[in-house]
C-alpha distance (Angstrom), angle and dihedral (degrees) to the residues before:
residue distance angle dihedral
M1 . . .
P2 3.80 . .
E3 3.81 109.0 .
L4 3.79 134.1 -171.2
P5 3.85 97.7 -64.4
E6 3.81 94.5 48.9
V7 3.80 94.2 42.8
E8 3.81 89.8 48.3
A9 3.82 89.1 51.9
L10 3.81 89.9 49.1
R11 3.81 89.2 49.7
E12 3.78 90.5 52.0
F13 3.81 91.7 46.8
L14 3.80 93.1 48.9
D15 3.79 91.9 44.6
S16 3.80 89.3 61.6
H17 3.81 94.9 41.0
L18 3.82 104.4 36.7
V19 3.79 110.2 33.5
G20 3.79 109.7 101.5
Q21 3.82 92.8 17.9
E22 3.80 123.7 119.8
I23 3.81 118.7 -125.8
V24 3.78 110.8 -138.0
R25 3.79 100.3 174.1
V26 3.79 141.4 9.7
L27 3.78 110.4 -167.5
P28 3.82 121.6 -173.1
L29 3.81 110.6 -152.9
A30 3.80 101.6 175.6
I31 3.79 118.6 62.3
S32 3.80 92.3 -139.1
V33 3.80 99.6 51.7
L34 3.82 103.0 77.8
K35 3.80 113.5 71.4
T36 3.83 99.8 177.3
Y37 3.79 135.8 51.4
D38 3.82 104.2 -177.1
P39 2.97 113.6 94.3
P40 3.82 95.0 27.6
L41 3.80 120.0 -131.3
T42 3.80 89.5 -108.4
A43 3.82 87.7 68.8
V44 3.80 91.2 73.5
E45 3.80 94.9 46.2
G46 3.80 110.6 106.6
A47 3.81 91.9 23.0
T48 3.80 124.5 120.7
V49 3.80 120.2 -124.4
T50 3.80 109.8 -115.3
A51 3.83 103.0 174.7
V52 3.80 145.1 -1.6
D53 3.81 117.1 -146.5
R54 3.78 138.0 173.9
H55 3.81 129.5 -136.0
G56 3.81 108.2 -173.3
K57 3.82 102.8 -61.3
W58 3.82 93.2 -14.8
L59 3.82 124.4 103.8
D60 3.80 116.8 -146.4
I61 3.82 120.9 -162.6
S62 3.82 113.1 -170.7
A63 3.81 118.6 -153.2
G64 3.79 132.4 152.3
G65 3.80 93.0 -5.6
L66 3.82 91.1 -55.9
H67 3.79 132.7 102.9
L68 3.79 124.0 -133.6
V69 3.80 99.8 -158.6
T70 3.81 123.7 -170.0
H71 3.80 135.8 -172.5
L72 3.80 111.6 -168.9
A73 3.83 93.8 -159.5
R74 3.80 119.2 -165.9
A75 3.80 102.2 -40.2
G76 3.79 104.4 21.3
W77 3.79 128.2 111.1
L78 3.78 142.4 174.0
R79 3.81 118.6 -123.8
W80 3.79 119.5 -166.9
K81 3.80 118.6 -142.9
D82 3.80 124.7 -165.0
E83 3.80 87.4 -160.2
F84 3.79 138.1 -0.9
P85 3.82 130.7 -135.7
A86 3.78 114.7 -95.0
A87 3.80 92.7 -117.8
P88 3.81 114.8 76.4
P89 3.82 116.8 -118.6
R90 3.79 119.8 -99.5
P91 3.81 116.1 -116.8
G92 3.79 116.6 -115.9
K93 3.79 95.6 22.0
G94 3.79 116.0 122.9
P95 3.81 127.1 -37.1
L96 3.82 97.1 -41.3
A97 3.81 109.9 124.3
L98 3.81 106.1 165.3
R99 3.80 137.6 1.0
T100 3.80 126.3 -155.5
V101 3.81 115.1 -165.5
L102 3.79 124.4 -163.4
A103 3.79 128.7 -151.0
A104 3.81 88.8 -114.7
G105 3.81 89.1 63.8
G106 3.78 101.1 -106.5
G107 3.79 132.2 82.6
F108 3.77 137.8 135.0
D109 3.78 142.5 -72.7
L110 3.78 125.6 -143.9
T111 3.80 110.9 -145.8
E112 3.78 134.4 -176.6
A113 3.78 126.6 -165.2
G114 3.80 125.5 -150.6
T115 3.76 132.9 27.7
T116 3.81 99.0 -79.8
K117 3.79 104.3 86.7
R118 3.81 113.7 -157.7
L119 3.80 103.1 140.0
A120 3.81 106.7 124.0
V121 3.81 133.1 -159.8
H122 3.81 123.6 -174.4
L123 3.79 128.5 -177.5
V124 3.80 107.0 -157.5
R125 3.78 141.6 156.6
D126 3.81 92.1 -127.9
P127 3.85 126.9 22.2
A128 3.81 88.8 -134.7
E129 3.83 87.3 69.9
V130 3.82 87.5 73.0
P131 3.83 106.8 87.6
G132 3.81 93.0 -146.0
I133 3.81 90.6 56.3
A134 3.80 96.1 40.9
R135 3.80 91.7 60.0
L136 3.82 97.5 44.9
G137 3.77 119.8 127.3
P138 3.82 121.9 -136.5
D139 3.79 122.6 -56.6
P140 3.83 108.0 -103.7
L141 3.82 92.3 -143.0
A142 3.79 95.2 51.5
D143 3.82 115.2 120.9
D144 3.80 92.4 -119.4
F145 3.81 94.2 50.1
D146 3.80 95.8 101.1
R147 3.78 131.2 158.3
D148 3.81 93.1 -87.4
A149 3.80 92.0 51.3
F150 3.80 89.3 51.0
A151 3.81 92.3 49.0
A152 3.80 90.5 49.8
L153 3.82 90.4 54.9
L154 3.80 91.3 52.5
A155 3.80 94.4 47.5
G156 3.78 109.8 110.8
E157 3.82 94.6 13.3
R158 3.81 114.4 140.8
R159 3.79 103.7 -174.2
Q160 3.78 141.2 80.8
I161 3.80 119.2 -69.2
K162 3.79 94.3 -119.7
G163 3.80 92.2 58.9
A164 3.79 93.4 44.3
L165 3.81 93.3 53.1
R166 3.81 91.3 51.0
D167 3.81 95.2 48.6
Q168 3.82 105.2 108.2
S169 3.80 91.9 -160.4
L170 3.81 89.2 58.6
I171 3.83 100.4 40.2
A172 3.81 122.9 0.9
G173 3.78 124.6 -129.0
I174 3.81 107.0 16.1
G175 3.80 117.7 117.6
N176 3.77 138.9 170.0
A177 3.80 97.8 -63.4
Y178 3.78 101.1 47.2
S179 3.79 93.9 40.7
D180 3.83 86.7 59.5
E181 3.80 90.3 48.3
I182 3.81 94.1 47.2
L183 3.80 92.6 50.1
H184 3.80 91.1 48.4
V185 3.81 91.3 52.8
A186 3.82 90.1 46.3
R187 3.85 89.8 47.7
M188 3.80 92.1 -129.2
S189 3.78 134.1 138.3
P190 3.82 113.5 -112.0
F191 3.80 87.4 -134.1
K192 3.81 95.9 56.0
P193 3.84 110.0 122.1
V194 3.79 113.2 -115.9
Q195 3.80 91.5 -134.1
N196 3.82 89.6 61.2
L197 3.79 94.8 60.0
S198 3.79 114.7 118.3
E199 3.80 121.4 -142.2
N200 3.81 89.9 -101.2
E201 3.80 91.8 48.8
T202 3.81 91.1 50.2
T203 3.80 89.0 52.8
A204 3.81 91.9 47.7
L205 3.81 91.4 49.3
Y206 3.81 91.9 48.8
E207 3.79 92.3 49.9
A208 3.82 91.3 47.0
L209 3.80 90.8 50.2
R210 3.80 94.6 50.9
S211 3.81 96.2 42.1
T212 3.81 94.9 45.6
L213 3.80 94.1 50.2
R214 3.79 94.5 41.6
E215 3.80 92.6 50.3
A216 3.81 90.9 48.6
V217 3.82 91.1 50.5
E218 3.81 90.7 48.7
R219 3.82 92.0 50.2
S220 3.80 89.7 52.7
H221 3.81 95.2 45.5
G222 3.78 112.1 124.2
L223 3.80 96.0 3.3
A224 3.78 120.9 136.7
A225 3.80 115.1 -112.0
G226 3.80 91.9 -108.4
R227 3.82 92.9 60.0
L228 3.79 99.4 49.7
K229 3.80 98.1 87.2
A230 3.79 92.6 54.1
E231 3.79 91.4 46.2
K232 3.80 91.7 52.4
K233 3.79 92.7 50.8
S234 3.80 94.0 46.9
G235 3.79 92.0 51.5
L236 3.81 97.6 52.1
R237 3.80 116.8 102.6
V238 3.81 103.2 -170.6
H239 3.79 110.1 -0.6
G240 3.80 111.3 96.8
R241 3.82 91.1 4.0
T242 3.80 101.9 102.8
G243 3.80 111.1 163.5
Q244 3.80 94.6 16.3
P245 3.82 124.4 111.4
C246 3.78 118.4 -91.5
P247 3.83 107.3 -110.5
V248 3.81 89.9 -137.9
C249 3.81 105.0 47.0
G250 3.81 106.3 3.2
D251 3.81 95.9 -119.8
T252 3.81 117.0 137.7
V253 3.79 115.1 -90.0
R254 3.81 109.4 -120.9
E255 3.80 132.9 -156.0
V256 3.78 138.0 -142.2
S257 3.80 113.2 -159.2
F258 3.78 128.5 -150.6
S259 3.80 131.8 -177.5
D260 3.80 95.4 -84.4
S261 3.80 106.0 8.0
S262 3.79 144.8 20.7
L263 3.77 138.7 -145.2
Q264 3.79 129.6 -142.7
Y265 3.79 128.9 -150.6
C266 3.82 143.3 158.6
P267 3.82 114.2 -112.4
T268 3.80 94.3 -154.0
C269 3.80 95.1 48.1
Q270 3.78 98.5 38.0
T271 3.80 115.9 19.5
G272 3.80 106.6 33.0
G273 3.80 91.4 -98.8
K274 3.81 94.0 -58.0
P275 3.83 118.8 125.4
L276 3.78 114.5 -128.3
A277 3.79 118.3 -120.4
D278 3.79 112.3 -94.4
R279 3.79 105.0 -156.1
R280 3.80 94.2 -163.4
L281 3.80 92.7 52.0
S282 3.81 91.0 44.3
R283 3.81 90.6 55.9
L284 3.80 91.1 51.1
L285 3.80 91.6 52.5
K286 3.81 94.6 52.8
């Protein structure tokens, strides 16, 4: 799933490619992709793009006083095209979900792999009309998101750190991958309860969060949209690297599996050398 660093890089890419361009057509090709009907997509056709913004993991393209807002979900992506074939695409064929065509001839496709369709597009007058944006917590890279602001968010939490970091209503933009990376840098167990964090641990977690996200954004700076996925994967130290050596201590990266996701961690760096219980593996061994 694209997270804050990748969506920020897409925002930057689109800002340089879209602003000042006229939209001539927005064509939904998957029945599930469009989540709004008023205003209709035709309302943005003929409008000029004036800005591209990001809200957590959401992309926001402003044109003609409207906002074309997209969440790429787990398997979605944006593919830039300098030009499109003359023949229009056929709905329901392949991963193509929505096409946006510019007067200059190029534009972008939104695609989604797999059978579970969660990619979402909204056309609204105000981004706050989108429920997923309205409930977002603060952006962790905002200038005013300091250590005290972070500590205030965690005050009163009674859950594990991993879940808190991924909660978009608490902090916007962090998903499964970067929460693993942040906790590895902070040398903390993903299962540690938030209420058990000391003042020093809260500071360490804040610094790990900011540095991990900033470094990921910097690595993605200036990359074309098609290269962002590979850059994300190459920059991860524990997430998605089960069975490989930890780049810090050399211990084997372990995994805990859930019904629809998994987390990765280093026992030496994060859990005092003790492997965490993997309920799925435990059931298989019974």
